[in-house]
The first five atom37 places (N, CA, C, CB, O) and aatype in JSON, in Angstrom:
{
  "aatype": [12, 10, 13, 11, 19, 10, 0, 9, 19, 9, 0, 10, 19, 9, 17, 13, 2, 0, 11, 16, 3, 5, 13, 15, 18, 18, 16, 19, 11, 0, 15, 9, 2, 9, 3, 2, 13, 14, 11, 6, 13, 9, 10, 19, 2, 8, 10, 14, 7, 11, 9, 3, 19, 11, 9, 18, 7, 11, 9, 11, 3, 9, 9, 18, 0, 1, 15, 10, 9, 11, 14, 9, 9, 13, 9, 2, 7, 11, 16, 10, 9, 11, 7, 6, 2, 9, 9, 15, 9, 6, 11, 15, 2, 19, 2, 12, 15, 1, 18, 3, 11, 19, 6, 19, 9, 5, 9, 9, 14, 7, 18, 10, 2, 9, 2, 9, 3, 2, 11, 9, 15, 11, 2, 9, 16, 19, 9],
  "atom_mask": [
    [1, 1, 1, 1, 1],
    [1, 1, 1, 1, 1],
    [1, 1, 1, 1, 1],
    [1, 1, 1, 1, 1],
    [1, 1, 1, 1, 1],
    [1, 1, 1, 1, 1],
    [1, 1, 1, 1, 1],
    [1, 1, 1, 1, 1],
    [1, 1, 1, 1, 1],
    [1, 1, 1, 1, 1],
    [1, 1, 1, 1, 1],
    [1, 1, 1, 1, 1],
    [1, 1, 1, 1, 1],
    [1, 1, 1, 1, 1],
    [1, 1, 1, 1, 1],
    [1, 1, 1, 1, 1],
    [1, 1, 1, 1, 1],
    [1, 1, 1, 1, 1],
    [1, 1, 1, 1, 1],
    [1, 1, 1, 1, 1],
    [1, 1, 1, 1, 1],
    [1, 1, 1, 1, 1],
    [1, 1, 1, 1, 1],
    [1, 1, 1, 1, 1],
    [1, 1, 1, 1, 1],
    [1, 1, 1, 1, 1],
    [1, 1, 1, 1, 1],
    [1, 1, 1, 1, 1],
    [1, 1, 1, 1, 1],
    [1, 1, 1, 1, 1],
    [1, 1, 1, 1, 1],
    [1, 1, 1, 1, 1],
    [1, 1, 1, 1, 1],
    [1, 1, 1, 1, 1],
    [1, 1, 1, 1, 1],
    [1, 1, 1, 1, 1],
    [1, 1, 1, 1, 1],
    [1, 1, 1, 1, 1],
    [1, 1, 1, 1, 1],
    [1, 1, 1, 1, 1],
    [1, 1, 1, 1, 1],
    [1, 1, 1, 1, 1],
    [1, 1, 1, 1, 1],
    [1, 1, 1, 1, 1],
    [1, 1, 1, 1, 1],
    [1, 1, 1, 1, 1],
    [1, 1, 1, 1, 1],
    [1, 1, 1, 1, 1],
    [1, 1, 1, 0, 1],
    [1, 1, 1, 1, 1],
    [1, 1, 1, 1, 1],
    [1, 1, 1, 1, 1],
    [1, 1, 1, 1, 1],
    [1, 1, 1, 1, 1],
    [1, 1, 1, 1, 1],
    [1, 1, 1, 1, 1],
    [1, 1, 1, 0, 1],
    [1, 1, 1, 1, 1],
    [1, 1, 1, 1, 1],
    [1, 1, 1, 1, 1],
    [1, 1, 1, 1, 1],
    [1, 1, 1, 1, 1],
    [1, 1, 1, 1, 1],
    [1, 1, 1, 1, 1],
    [1, 1, 1, 1, 1],
    [1, 1, 1, 1, 1],
    [1, 1, 1, 1, 1],
    [1, 1, 1, 1, 1],
    [1, 1, 1, 1, 1],
    [1, 1, 1, 1, 1],
    [1, 1, 1, 1, 1],
    [1, 1, 1, 1, 1],
    [1, 1, 1, 1, 1],
    [1, 1, 1, 1, 1],
    [1, 1, 1, 1, 1],
    [1, 1, 1, 1, 1],
    [1, 1, 1, 0, 1],
    [1, 1, 1, 1, 1],
    [1, 1, 1, 1, 1],
    [1, 1, 1, 1, 1],
    [1, 1, 1, 1, 1],
    [1, 1, 1, 1, 1],
    [1, 1, 1, 0, 1],
    [1, 1, 1, 1, 1],
    [1, 1, 1, 1, 1],
    [1, 1, 1, 1, 1],
    [1, 1, 1, 1, 1],
    [1, 1, 1, 1, 1],
    [1, 1, 1, 1, 1],
    [1, 1, 1, 1, 1],
    [1, 1, 1, 1, 1],
    [1, 1, 1, 1, 1],
    [1, 1, 1, 1, 1],
    [1, 1, 1, 1, 1],
    [1, 1, 1, 1, 1],
    [1, 1, 1, 1, 1],
    [1, 1, 1, 1, 1],
    [1, 1, 1, 1, 1],
    [1, 1, 1, 1, 1],
    [1, 1, 1, 1, 1],
    [1, 1, 1, 1, 1],
    [1, 1, 1, 1, 1],
    [1, 1, 1, 1, 1],
    [1, 1, 1, 1, 1],
    [1, 1, 1, 1, 1],
    [1, 1, 1, 1, 1],
    [1, 1, 1, 1, 1],
    [1, 1, 1, 1, 1],
    [1, 1, 1, 1, 1],
    [1, 1, 1, 0, 1],
    [1, 1, 1, 1, 1],
    [1, 1, 1, 1, 1],
    [1, 1, 1, 1, 1],
    [1, 1, 1, 1, 1],
    [1, 1, 1, 1, 1],
    [1, 1, 1, 1, 1],
    [1, 1, 1, 1, 1],
    [1, 1, 1, 1, 1],
    [1, 1, 1, 1, 1],
    [1, 1, 1, 1, 1],
    [1, 1, 1, 1, 1],
    [1, 1, 1, 1, 1],
    [1, 1, 1, 1, 1],
    [1, 1, 1, 1, 1],
    [1, 1, 1, 1, 1],
    [1, 1, 1, 1, 1],
    [1, 1, 1, 1, 1]
  ],
  "atom_positions": [
    [[0.83, -1.19, 0.0], [0.0, 0.0, 0.0], [0.88, 1.26, 0.0], [-0.94, -0.01, 1.22], [0.59, 2.23, -0.71]],
    [[1.94, 1.24, 0.8], [2.84, 2.39, 0.87], [3.5, 2.67, -0.48], [3.91, 2.16, 1.94], [3.68, 3.83, -0.85]],
    [[3.85, 1.61, -1.2], [4.49, 1.79, -2.5], [3.52, 2.37, -3.53], [5.03, 0.45, -3.0], [3.94, 3.14, -4.41]],
    [[2.24, 2.02, -3.44], [1.24, 2.58, -4.35], [1.07, 4.08, -4.12], [-0.12, 1.86, -4.19], [1.0, 4.87, -5.06]],
    [[1.01, 4.48, -2.86], [0.88, 5.9, -2.53], [2.13, 6.66, -2.98], [0.65, 6.09, -1.0], [2.03, 7.75, -3.54]],
    [[3.28, 6.07, -2.73], [4.53, 6.69, -3.15], [4.6, 6.81, -4.68], [5.72, 5.87, -2.63], [5.07, 7.82, -5.2]],
    [[4.13, 5.8, -5.38], [4.12, 5.83, -6.85], [3.19, 6.93, -7.36], [3.69, 4.46, -7.42], [3.5, 7.62, -8.33]],
    [[2.04, 7.1, -6.71], [1.1, 8.15, -7.11], [1.71, 9.53, -6.85], [-0.24, 8.01, -6.35], [1.58, 10.43, -7.68]],
    [[2.35, 9.7, -5.71], [2.98, 10.99, -5.39], [4.08, 11.31, -6.4], [3.57, 10.96, -3.96], [4.17, 12.44, -6.88]],
    [[4.9, 10.34, -6.73], [5.97, 10.56, -7.71], [5.38, 10.89, -9.08], [6.88, 9.31, -7.81], [5.89, 11.77, -9.77]],
    [[4.32, 10.19, -9.46], [3.67, 10.47, -10.74], [3.1, 11.89, -10.78], [2.55, 9.45, -11.01], [3.21, 12.57, -11.8]],
    [[2.51, 12.33, -9.68], [1.98, 13.69, -9.62], [3.08, 14.74, -9.7], [1.17, 13.88, -8.33], [2.92, 15.76, -10.36]],
    [[4.19, 14.48, -9.04], [5.32, 15.42, -9.1], [5.87, 15.5, -10.52], [6.43, 14.99, -8.12], [6.16, 16.6, -11.0]],
    [[6.01, 14.38, -11.18], [6.5, 14.37, -12.57], [5.52, 15.09, -13.48], [6.74, 12.92, -13.05], [5.92, 15.87, -14.34]],
    [[4.21, 14.82, -13.31], [3.2, 15.48, -14.12], [3.22, 16.99, -13.9], [1.8, 14.92, -13.8], [3.17, 17.76, -14.86]],
    [[3.29, 17.43, -12.64], [3.3, 18.86, -12.33], [4.53, 19.54, -12.94], [3.27, 19.08, -10.81], [4.43, 20.64, -13.48]],
    [[5.67, 18.88, -12.86], [6.9, 19.44, -13.43], [6.79, 19.55, -14.95], [8.11, 18.57, -13.05], [7.2, 20.56, -15.53]],
    [[6.24, 18.53, -15.59], [6.08, 18.57, -17.05], [5.06, 19.62, -17.46], [5.66, 17.19, -17.58], [5.26, 20.32, -18.45]],
    [[3.99, 19.74, -16.71], [2.93, 20.71, -17.04], [3.43, 22.14, -16.88], [1.71, 20.47, -16.15], [3.12, 23.0, -17.71]],
    [[4.18, 22.41, -15.83], [4.63, 23.78, -15.59], [5.87, 24.13, -16.41], [4.93, 23.98, -14.12], [6.36, 25.26, -16.33]],
    [[6.38, 23.2, -17.19], [7.52, 23.47, -18.07], [7.06, 24.05, -19.4], [8.32, 22.2, -18.29], [7.89, 24.46, -20.22]],
    [[5.75, 24.09, -19.63], [5.2, 24.66, -20.86], [5.21, 26.18, -20.77], [3.76, 24.14, -21.11], [5.29, 26.75, -19.68]],
    [[5.13, 26.83, -21.92], [5.13, 28.29, -21.98], [3.7, 28.81, -22.06], [5.95, 28.79, -23.19], [2.82, 28.17, -22.62]],
    [[3.5, 30.0, -21.47], [2.17, 30.59, -21.45], [2.27, 32.1, -21.27], [1.31, 29.96, -20.32], [3.33, 32.65, -20.98]],
    [[1.13, 32.76, -21.46], [1.0, 34.2, -21.22], [0.22, 34.41, -19.93], [0.29, 34.92, -22.42], [-0.62, 33.58, -19.56]],
    [[0.49, 35.51, -19.25], [-0.25, 35.85, -18.04], [-0.19, 37.37, -17.86], [0.32, 35.1, -16.78], [0.8, 38.0, -18.22]],
    [[-1.24, 37.93, -17.31], [-1.28, 39.37, -17.06], [-1.16, 39.63, -15.57], [-2.58, 39.99, -17.61], [-1.92, 39.09, -14.77]],
    [[-0.19, 40.47, -15.2], [0.01, 40.86, -13.81], [-0.26, 42.36, -13.68], [1.45, 40.51, -13.32], [-0.23, 43.09, -14.67]],
    [[-0.53, 42.79, -12.47], [-0.77, 44.2, -12.18], [0.53, 44.84, -11.71], [-1.9, 44.37, -11.12], [1.22, 44.29, -10.85]],
    [[0.84, 46.01, -12.26], [2.06, 46.73, -11.87], [1.68, 48.09, -11.31], [3.02, 46.89, -13.09], [0.78, 48.76, -11.83]],
    [[2.36, 48.48, -10.25], [2.12, 49.81, -9.68], [3.0, 50.83, -10.4], [2.41, 49.81, -8.15], [3.96, 50.48, -11.08]],
    [[2.65, 52.11, -10.23], [3.35, 53.2, -10.92], [4.19, 53.97, -9.9], [2.35, 54.15, -11.64], [3.72, 54.28, -8.81]],
    [[5.42, 54.26, -10.28], [6.31, 55.03, -9.42], [6.97, 56.12, -10.27], [7.39, 54.11, -8.74], [7.66, 55.83, -11.25]],
    [[6.75, 57.39, -9.88], [7.38, 58.5, -10.6], [8.62, 58.91, -9.81], [6.38, 59.71, -10.77], [8.52, 59.44, -8.71]],
    [[9.78, 58.66, -10.4], [11.05, 59.05, -9.78], [11.39, 60.49, -10.14], [12.2, 58.1, -10.23], [11.0, 60.98, -11.19]],
    [[12.11, 61.15, -9.25], [12.61, 62.52, -9.49], [11.5, 63.49, -9.86], [13.64, 62.5, -10.59], [11.68, 64.34, -10.73]],
    [[10.35, 63.37, -9.18], [9.24, 64.29, -9.46], [9.65, 65.69, -9.03], [7.93, 63.83, -8.72], [10.1, 65.88, -7.9]],
    [[9.5, 66.7, -9.91], [9.93, 68.06, -9.57], [9.2, 68.61, -8.34], [9.71, 69.0, -10.76], [7.97, 68.51, -8.26]],
    [[9.94, 69.16, -7.41], [9.35, 69.65, -6.15], [8.48, 70.87, -6.35], [10.45, 69.97, -5.16], [7.61, 71.15, -5.52]],
    [[8.69, 71.61, -7.43], [7.9, 72.81, -7.65], [6.54, 72.53, -8.3], [8.68, 73.77, -8.51], [5.75, 73.45, -8.5]],
    [[6.27, 71.27, -8.62], [5.0, 70.9, -9.25], [4.17, 70.0, -8.35], [5.26, 70.2, -10.59], [4.67, 69.39, -7.41]],
    [[2.88, 69.93, -8.67], [1.97, 68.97, -8.03], [1.25, 68.21, -9.13], [0.96, 69.68, -7.07], [1.08, 68.7, -10.25]],
    [[0.82, 67.02, -8.81], [0.08, 66.19, -9.74], [-1.38, 66.62, -9.71], [0.22, 64.67, -9.38], [-2.0, 66.65, -8.64]],
    [[-1.95, 66.96, -10.87], [-3.32, 67.46, -10.95], [-4.31, 66.31, -11.08], [-3.47, 68.42, -12.12], [-5.33, 66.31, -10.4]],
    [[-4.02, 65.36, -11.93], [-4.96, 64.25, -12.15], [-4.55, 63.02, -11.36], [-5.04, 63.91, -13.65], [-3.42, 62.92, -10.88]],
    [[-5.47, 62.1, -11.22], [-5.2, 60.84, -10.52], [-4.67, 59.82, -11.53], [-6.48, 60.3, -9.81], [-5.24, 59.63, -12.6]],
    [[-3.6, 59.18, -11.17], [-3.05, 58.11, -11.99], [-3.76, 56.81, -11.65], [-1.52, 57.97, -11.79], [-4.24, 56.65, -10.53]],
    [[-3.84, 55.89, -12.6], [-4.44, 54.59, -12.26], [-3.62, 53.9, -11.18], [-4.55, 53.7, -13.51], [-2.4, 54.02, -11.14]],
    [[-4.3, 53.17, -10.3], [-3.6, 52.48, -9.23], [-2.66, 51.41, -9.74], [0.0, 0.0, 0.0], [-1.55, 51.25, -9.24]],
    [[-3.09, 50.68, -10.75], [-2.3, 49.59, -11.32], [-2.43, 49.62, -12.84], [-2.73, 48.22, -10.75], [-3.42, 50.1, -13.39]],
    [[-1.42, 49.08, -13.5], [-1.42, 48.94, -14.96], [-1.18, 47.46, -15.27], [-0.32, 49.85, -15.63], [-0.39, 46.8, -14.61]],
    [[-1.88, 46.96, -16.29], [-1.73, 45.56, -16.69], [-0.45, 45.37, -17.49], [-2.94, 45.1, -17.5], [-0.16, 46.12, -18.42]],
    [[0.32, 44.35, -17.11], [1.54, 43.98, -17.82], [1.41, 42.51, -18.22], [2.83, 44.22, -16.93], [1.29, 41.63, -17.36]],
    [[1.43, 42.27, -19.52], [1.32, 40.9, -20.03], [2.72, 40.3, -20.13], [0.6, 40.86, -21.42], [3.6, 40.87, -20.77]],
    [[2.91, 39.15, -19.48], [4.22, 38.5, -19.47], [4.13, 37.14, -20.14], [4.76, 38.36, -18.03], [3.05, 36.56, -20.26]],
    [[5.28, 36.63, -20.59], [5.36, 35.34, -21.26], [6.55, 34.58, -20.69], [5.49, 35.52, -22.8], [7.63, 35.14, -20.48]],
    [[6.34, 33.3, -20.46], [7.43, 32.46, -19.96], [6.91, 31.09, -19.57], [0.0, 0.0, 0.0], [5.76, 30.75, -19.83]],
    [[7.79, 30.31, -18.95], [7.37, 29.0, -18.46], [6.36, 29.19, -17.34], [8.59, 28.17, -17.98], [6.45, 30.14, -16.56]],
    [[5.41, 28.29, -17.26], [4.34, 28.41, -16.26], [4.92, 28.45, -14.85], [3.35, 27.25, -16.39], [4.43, 29.2, -14.01]],
    [[5.96, 27.65, -14.59], [6.54, 27.66, -13.24], [7.19, 29.01, -12.92], [7.59, 26.54, -13.1], [7.15, 29.46, -11.78]],
    [[7.78, 29.66, -13.93], [8.36, 30.99, -13.72], [7.27, 32.04, -13.55], [9.28, 31.36, -14.88], [7.43, 32.99, -12.78]],
    [[6.17, 31.88, -14.28], [5.05, 32.81, -14.14], [4.43, 32.67, -12.75], [3.98, 32.55, -15.23], [4.08, 33.68, -12.13]],
    [[4.29, 31.45, -12.26], [3.76, 31.24, -10.91], [4.66, 31.92, -9.89], [3.63, 29.72, -10.58], [4.17, 32.57, -8.96]],
    [[5.96, 31.78, -10.05], [6.9, 32.43, -9.14], [6.79, 33.95, -9.23], [8.35, 31.98, -9.45], [6.72, 34.64, -8.22]],
    [[6.79, 34.46, -10.47], [6.72, 35.91, -10.67], [5.4, 36.47, -10.14], [6.87, 36.26, -12.16], [5.38, 37.55, -9.55]],
    [[4.33, 35.75, -10.33], [3.01, 36.22, -9.89], [2.9, 36.27, -8.38], [1.92, 35.33, -10.45], [2.26, 37.16, -7.83]],
    [[3.52, 35.32, -7.72], [3.34, 35.24, -6.27], [4.39, 36.02, -5.48], [3.38, 33.8, -5.84], [4.09, 36.5, -4.39]],
    [[5.6, 36.17, -6.0], [6.67, 36.79, -5.21], [7.19, 38.12, -5.75], [7.8, 35.84, -5.11], [7.74, 38.92, -4.99]],
    [[7.04, 38.36, -7.02], [7.58, 39.57, -7.63], [6.47, 40.59, -7.79], [8.24, 39.25, -9.01], [5.39, 40.28, -8.29]],
    [[6.73, 41.81, -7.36], [5.77, 42.9, -7.51], [6.3, 43.84, -8.59], [5.55, 43.67, -6.15], [7.19, 44.66, -8.33]],
    [[5.76, 43.73, -9.82], [6.28, 44.59, -10.89], [5.95, 46.06, -10.64], [5.71, 44.15, -12.23], [4.87, 46.4, -10.15]],
    [[6.89, 46.92, -10.98], [6.74, 48.37, -10.81], [7.08, 49.04, -12.13], [7.65, 48.91, -9.65], [8.04, 48.67, -12.8]],
    [[6.28, 50.03, -12.5], [6.55, 50.82, -13.69], [7.17, 52.14, -13.23], [5.25, 51.07, -14.54], [6.54, 52.92, -12.52]],
    [[8.41, 52.37, -13.64], [9.12, 53.59, -13.26], [9.01, 54.63, -14.38], [10.61, 53.28, -12.96], [9.21, 54.33, -15.56]],
    [[8.69, 55.86, -13.96], [8.62, 56.98, -14.89], [9.58, 58.05, -14.39], [7.15, 57.54, -15.02], [9.59, 58.37, -13.2]],
    [[10.37, 58.59, -15.29], [11.33, 59.63, -14.92], [10.61, 60.97, -14.83], [12.5, 59.69, -15.94], [10.16, 61.5, -15.85]],
    [[10.52, 61.52, -13.63], [9.83, 62.79, -13.42], [10.58, 63.98, -13.98], [0.0, 0.0, 0.0], [9.98, 65.04, -14.16]],
    [[11.86, 63.84, -14.26], [12.64, 64.96, -14.82], [12.16, 65.35, -16.21], [14.13, 64.59, -14.87], [12.4, 66.48, -16.65]],
    [[11.5, 64.45, -16.9], [11.02, 64.75, -18.25], [9.67, 65.46, -18.25], [10.92, 63.46, -19.06], [9.21, 65.89, -19.3]],
    [[9.04, 65.58, -17.09], [7.71, 66.2, -17.01], [7.82, 67.72, -17.06], [6.98, 65.76, -15.74], [8.71, 68.31, -16.46]],
    [[6.88, 68.32, -17.77], [6.8, 69.78, -17.84], [5.41, 70.2, -17.37], [7.08, 70.3, -19.29], [4.5, 69.38, -17.27]],
    [[5.26, 71.49, -17.08], [3.97, 72.01, -16.62], [2.92, 71.79, -17.7], [4.07, 73.52, -16.25], [3.16, 72.05, -18.88]],
    [[1.75, 71.31, -17.28], [0.66, 71.06, -18.21], [0.46, 69.57, -18.43], [0.0, 0.0, 0.0], [0.73, 68.75, -17.55]],
    [[-0.02, 69.24, -19.62], [-0.34, 67.85, -19.93], [0.89, 67.15, -20.51], [-1.51, 67.77, -20.93], [1.55, 67.66, -21.41]],
    [[1.18, 65.98, -19.96], [2.28, 65.15, -20.43], [1.72, 63.79, -20.81], [3.4, 65.01, -19.33], [1.08, 63.12, -19.99]],
    [[1.96, 63.38, -22.03], [1.56, 62.04, -22.45], [2.84, 61.21, -22.48], [0.83, 62.04, -23.87], [3.71, 61.4, -23.32]],
    [[2.93, 60.28, -21.53], [4.14, 59.48, -21.35], [3.89, 58.08, -21.91], [4.54, 59.41, -19.85], [2.98, 57.38, -21.47]],
    [[4.71, 57.69, -22.87], [4.64, 56.34, -23.42], [5.33, 55.38, -22.45], [5.29, 56.28, -24.84], [6.43, 55.65, -21.97]],
    [[4.67, 54.28, -22.17], [5.25, 53.28, -21.26], [5.88, 52.18, -22.1], [4.16, 52.7, -20.28], [5.2, 51.46, -22.83]],
    [[7.18, 52.05, -21.98], [7.93, 51.05, -22.74], [8.23, 49.85, -21.84], [9.25, 51.66, -23.29], [8.07, 49.91, -20.62]],
    [[8.66, 48.77, -22.47], [9.03, 47.57, -21.71], [10.18, 47.86, -20.76], [9.41, 46.43, -22.66], [10.3, 47.25, -19.7]],
    [[11.03, 48.81, -21.14], [12.18, 49.14, -20.28], [11.75, 49.86, -19.0], [13.17, 50.0, -21.05], [12.53, 49.93, -18.05]],
    [[10.53, 50.39, -18.97], [10.02, 51.05, -17.77], [9.57, 50.06, -16.7], [8.87, 51.97, -18.12], [9.41, 50.43, -15.54]],
    [[9.37, 48.81, -17.09], [8.85, 47.79, -16.17], [10.01, 47.13, -15.44], [8.0, 46.74, -16.93], [10.93, 46.6, -16.06]],
    [[9.94, 47.16, -14.12], [10.95, 46.52, -13.29], [10.33, 45.29, -12.64], [11.51, 47.5, -12.2], [9.37, 45.39, -11.88]],
    [[10.87, 44.13, -12.96], [10.4, 42.87, -12.37], [11.38, 42.38, -11.32], [10.2, 41.79, -13.47], [11.55, 41.18, -11.14]],
    [[12.04, 43.29, -10.64], [13.01, 42.97, -9.58], [14.1, 42.03, -10.06], [12.29, 42.36, -8.38], [14.42, 41.04, -9.4]],
    [[14.65, 42.35, -11.21], [15.75, 41.57, -11.8], [15.37, 40.12, -12.09], [16.95, 41.6, -10.88], [16.24, 39.25, -12.15]],
    [[14.09, 39.86, -12.27], [13.65, 38.51, -12.6], [13.53, 38.42, -14.11], [12.29, 38.15, -11.89], [12.55, 38.89, -14.68]],
    [[14.53, 37.81, -14.76], [14.59, 37.83, -16.22], [14.09, 36.53, -16.87], [15.99, 38.09, -16.65], [14.31, 36.32, -18.06]],
    [[13.44, 35.68, -16.11], [12.97, 34.43, -16.68], [11.62, 34.57, -17.38], [12.88, 33.38, -15.61], [11.18, 33.65, -18.07]],
    [[10.97, 35.71, -17.2], [9.74, 36.0, -17.94], [9.98, 37.25, -18.78], [8.52, 36.18, -16.97], [10.78, 38.12, -18.41]],
    [[9.29, 37.33, -19.89], [9.46, 38.45, -20.81], [8.21, 39.31, -20.8], [9.76, 37.94, -22.25], [7.09, 38.8, -20.84]],
    [[8.4, 40.62, -20.75], [7.28, 41.54, -20.83], [6.87, 41.63, -22.3], [7.65, 42.96, -20.25], [7.68, 41.97, -23.16]],
    [[5.6, 41.33, -22.57], [5.09, 41.31, -23.93], [4.33, 42.59, -24.26], [4.19, 40.11, -24.15], [4.54, 43.19, -25.32]],
    [[3.46, 43.01, -23.34], [2.59, 44.14, -23.63], [2.25, 44.88, -22.34], [1.3, 43.68, -24.33], [2.18, 44.27, -21.27]],
    [[2.05, 46.19, -22.44], [1.65, 47.01, -21.31], [0.35, 47.7, -21.7], [2.77, 48.06, -20.92], [0.26, 48.34, -22.74]],
    [[-0.67, 47.55, -20.83], [-1.99, 48.1, -21.12], [-2.41, 49.0, -19.98], [-3.04, 46.97, -21.34], [-2.52, 48.51, -18.85]],
    [[-2.64, 50.28, -20.17], [-2.5, 51.05, -21.41], [-1.03, 51.33, -21.7], [-3.28, 52.37, -21.32], [-0.18, 51.25, -20.81]],
    [[-0.74, 51.65, -22.93], [0.64, 51.88, -23.35], [1.13, 53.29, -23.08], [0.0, 0.0, 0.0], [2.28, 53.61, -23.37]],
    [[0.28, 54.12, -22.52], [0.69, 55.49, -22.21], [-0.06, 55.98, -20.98], [0.43, 56.43, -23.42], [-1.09, 55.43, -20.6]],
    [[0.47, 57.02, -20.36], [-0.17, 57.67, -19.22], [-0.33, 59.15, -19.53], [0.66, 57.47, -17.91], [0.56, 59.77, -20.12]],
    [[-1.45, 59.69, -19.14], [-1.69, 61.12, -19.26], [-1.45, 61.73, -17.88], [-3.14, 61.43, -19.79], [-2.22, 61.5, -16.95]],
    [[-0.37, 62.5, -17.75], [0.01, 63.08, -16.46], [-0.09, 64.6, -16.57], [1.45, 62.64, -16.04], [0.61, 65.22, -17.36]],
    [[-0.97, 65.18, -15.77], [-1.12, 66.63, -15.73], [-0.46, 67.16, -14.46], [-2.62, 67.06, -15.79], [-0.76, 66.69, -13.36]],
    [[0.42, 68.13, -14.62], [1.05, 68.74, -13.45], [0.93, 70.26, -13.55], [2.54, 68.31, -13.32], [0.82, 70.82, -14.64]],
    [[0.96, 70.89, -12.41], [0.85, 72.34, -12.35], [1.79, 72.85, -11.26], [-0.62, 72.79, -12.07], [2.31, 72.08, -10.46]],
    [[1.99, 74.17, -11.25], [2.85, 74.77, -10.24], [2.26, 74.58, -8.85], [3.07, 76.26, -10.53], [1.04, 74.66, -8.66]],
    [[3.13, 74.35, -7.91], [2.7, 74.25, -6.51], [2.59, 75.67, -5.98], [3.71, 73.39, -5.65], [3.5, 76.49, -6.13]],
    [[1.45, 75.96, -5.34], [1.22, 77.29, -4.79], [1.09, 77.14, -3.28], [-0.05, 77.97, -5.4], [0.36, 76.28, -2.79]],
    [[1.79, 77.99, -2.56], [1.67, 77.96, -1.1], [1.46, 79.39, -0.61], [2.93, 77.33, -0.44], [1.9, 80.36, -1.23]],
    [[0.79, 79.47, 0.5], [0.5, 80.78, 1.07], [0.66, 80.69, 2.58], [-0.94, 81.27, 0.69], [0.11, 79.79, 3.21]],
    [[1.4, 81.6, 3.14], [1.57, 81.63, 4.59], [0.44, 82.44, 5.21], [2.96, 82.23, 4.98], [0.13, 83.55, 4.78]],
    [[-0.18, 81.86, 6.22], [-1.24, 82.57, 6.93], [-0.93, 82.54, 8.42], [-2.63, 81.95, 6.65], [-0.27, 81.63, 8.92]],
    [[-1.4, 83.54, 9.09], [-1.19, 83.58, 10.53], [-2.41, 83.02, 11.23], [-0.89, 85.03, 11.02], [-3.55, 83.28, 10.83]],
    [[-2.17, 82.25, 12.25], [-3.25, 81.65, 13.03], [-3.31, 82.39, 14.35], [-3.03, 80.11, 13.23], [-2.31, 82.52, 15.06]],
    [[-4.49, 82.85, 14.68], [-4.66, 83.6, 15.92], [-5.2, 82.69, 17.0], [-5.61, 84.81, 15.71], [-5.42, 83.13, 18.13]]
  ]
}
């Protein structure tokens, strides 16, 4: 009886390994991070909380990436100017924490509309 259970467990492990060795597509959610945002500006519009990133790779690598890696889309704030900025999101903007076993295929949406304006401050006295 013990050998039958052991044989079933080994068969399941072999099947799982063979199944997850296949290639597939998967969509993960990536957060947005604006680096070097100019201090003299403020963000006028709300950015989406997450952006869809379609990845391709072995199923076992996708499972790992989906569960442990948090993809981040980095945008260089130094390129932003006052007013409306339409920023194209390229594959190079996506950081998968140096996990190169999956490939970024597509980013949805492929651009962000970022509106910024001058920061205004006023000193008031409180009585």
